[in-house]
C-alpha positions, 0 to 999 in steps of 0.5 A: 673713766668714761670711754673716749668718744668716737666720732661716727658719720651720720647714717644719712651722710654715709648713705649719700656718699656710698650712693654717689660713689656707686653711681660714679663707679657704674658710670665710669665702668659702663663708659668702656662698653658704651665707647665700644658700642659707639665705635661701631658707627662713629670714628673716634674723633667725632665720637669724642667731640659729640660726647664732650659737646653734650657734657659741656652743655650739661655742665654749663647748665648746672654752673649757675646752680653750683655757683662756680667761679670764673677762672683767672686769666693767668690760669687759662694756659694751664687749663688749656694744657689740662684739656689737651692732655686730660680730654683731647689726647687721652680720649682720642688714644683710648677710643683708637685703642678700643678699636681692637681692645675689649672694654674690660681690658681697656678699663684695666689698662687705663686705670694704670694711670696712678702708676704713671702719676707716681713716677711723674710725682717723683721726677717732677714734684720731687715726691718720695716713693718707698719700697712698697711703691717701687714694688707696686710699679713693677707689679703694675707694669707686669700686669699691663704687659700681660694685658697687652699680650693677651689682647694681641694674637699669638702673644704679640703686643696689641697696638691698641693696648699700647695706645691706651697705655699712652692715654693713661700716661697723658691722664697722669700728666693731667693729675700732676698739672691739676695739683697746683690748681686744686688749691684755688678751685674745687675738683668740679670747677677744674674738671668743668674747665678742663672739659670745656678746654678739651671740647674746644680743642676737638671742635676742628672735627665738627665739620666731619661730624656734621657732614656724616651725621646721617650715617651714624646709627641711632643706637650708636648716637644714643651710646654717645649721648649716654657717654656725655650725660652719665660718665662725663657730666653726672659721673664728675658731679657725683665724684666731686661730691664724694671728694667733698665729704670723705678723704681722698685716700678713702675715696680712692678705694672705691675706684678699684671696683671699676675694672671688674665691673667694666668686665661684667658690663661688657659681658652683659652688654656686648657679650665680650670677655677679655682673654684669660691673660688679660684678666690675670694681668688686670688682677696683677695691675690692681695689686700694683696700683694698690701698693703704689697708692698705699705707699704714696698715702703713707708718704704724704704729709698731713693735709696734703692733697693727692693728685688722684682726685678725679680720674674721670672717664 
């Protein structure tokens, strides 16, 4: 009897997927260092606004090529709420937190969002979490606590670390909100509309951005433009391509590379290395996140869409 035929992805497709995933990982890992560099000149609110003005313009320019659908009127309140939580509050919390937290530690803390997402899914979506999942929650929070202590002085909690954790919680609410929309929109479409909504909410900071434009250093402005082009626009497009080609559970495995790479980028770009407690806490957090994700993938029904579709930066 002939052996069963095992389907293998074409080599060209695998290369494209891996290349897109690698570009996404680098884009999002480098965002934390770019933010720290830009924060030397830009206040957090003005930085966020300029970044997403750039990203919004780029996404608007490629929208006709991608033939994105126009959102329905009934979906606009949900999209506005997603922009409030996923762009406005998340990035303001992350940027204000990075005023005192290193880029590498910020990446570890912000990537605890799957842990908060799991809790919200249990409370709001009535999803189940097994023993490994609950163990992962405890492990993840232990790691986050070590990071927060390591970024403080004399083993005190750093307020900036708590702000970044609040941002991760806000991002988790966005994951839960987007789950209902991803049955009607692609990941890229919904991400684009979320970015536009968040940019709209940031527009009240435009007068301050314009009035102080001459005081911002060219290198800081270049870092902000980089954030708008690479991590925001390009990163979301390449991540959407990855999600369109392979299952979310496989794609999520790539994301574990972001915090370690963020530490290396910060080391090379900013000569910045987190405290030993932060590095240990980051490793513990990654173990906790892996346990939570593994438990949720096991519990998910066949064909179900996970809310962890686009953890953007």
